[in-house]
Structures are given as structure tokens and as C-alpha cells.
C-alpha positions in Angstrom: 6.1 6.7 -6.7 5.3 8.9 -4.6 5.0 11.6 -6.9 2.4 9.1 -9.2 0.7 8.6 -5.6 0.7 13.0 -4.7 -1.0 12.8 -8.6 -3.4 10.2 -7.5 -2.4 8.6 -10.8 -2.9 5.2 -9.1 -2.6 3.3 -12.2 1.3 4.6 -12.5 2.2 3.6 -8.3 0.5 0.5 -8.9 3.4 -0.6 -11.8 6.1 0.8 -9.7 5.6 -0.5 -6.4 5.2 -3.6 -8.4 8.5 -3.6 -9.9 9.5 -2.7 -6.1 7.8 -6.1 -4.4 9.8 -8.3 -7.1 12.7 -7.2 -5.1 11.8 -6.6 -1.5 9.0 -9.5 -0.8 9.0 -9.2 2.9 8.8 -5.5 2.5 5.4 -5.0 5.0 5.3 -0.9 3.8 5.6 -1.7 0.2 1.9 -4.2 0.6 0.7 -0.5 3.0 2.0 1.3 -0.5 0.2 -0.8 -2.8 -3.1 -0.7 -1.3 -2.8 2.8 -1.6 -2.0 2.8 -5.4 -5.1 0.0 -5.4 -7.3 2.6 -3.7 -5.8 5.3 -5.5 -6.9 3.0 -8.7 -10.4 2.4 -7.2 -9.8 -1.1 -6.5 -10.8 -0.6 -2.6 -11.0 -4.7 -2.0 -7.2 -5.3 -3.2 -6.9 -2.5 -1.9 -8.4 -4.4 2.0 -6.4 -6.9 1.1 -3.2 -5.8 0.8 -3.2 -3.6 3.7 -4.8 -6.7 5.8 -0.9 -8.2 4.4 1.2 -5.7 5.2 -0.7 -5.9 9.0 0.0 -9.3 8.9 3.4 -9.0 7.8 4.0 -6.7 10.7 4.6 -6.4 14.3 6.3 -3.6 14.7 3.7 -0.8 17.2 5.3 1.9 14.7 4.8 0.5 11.4 1.3 -0.8 11.8 0.2 2.5 13.0 1.3 3.9 10.1 -0.4 1.2 7.9 -3.1 2.2 10.3 -2.7 5.5 9.1 -2.7 5.2 6.1 -5.7 2.4 5.7 -8.0 4.8 7.5 -7.1 7.2 5.2 -8.5 5.8 2.3 -11.4 3.9 3.8 -10.1 0.8 2.6 
């Protein structure tokens, strides 16, 4: 997934992260990564929804900070 994100291949990254979410549906960072993949793929509303979901899934300040940083960098 990281390679695809670095290459800005949102569709390939999205396929990878979808697989991870199936196995770890309670991991907020995976939803943030899916939001990033969607942002790269051009799905702004989907990206925003995933960032919202990731933020709602945790109250850990460090994780929230990481999610907010990713979100800010994408503009969603």
C-alpha cells in the first residue's frame, strides 16, 4: 500500500487497504489510509467520510494528530 501511495496510485492503494480493513475493521489508521487513497484517486467525499470515521473511532491524541495531519495534507 505504501508503495502505491508514494506512486500516487490511489486505485491500487485502495485495493490493498480494503483488504486490510476486512481483517482489522477496528483500526482507525486504516480508515485514514483509505481516506488518503481515495483522495489520491479523486474521491473527495469518500476521503472526507473516511477521515471522519477514523477520527470518530479513537480518542488517542497521538493517533488523532496523525489522522489530522494526513487529512490536512490532502485537503479533505
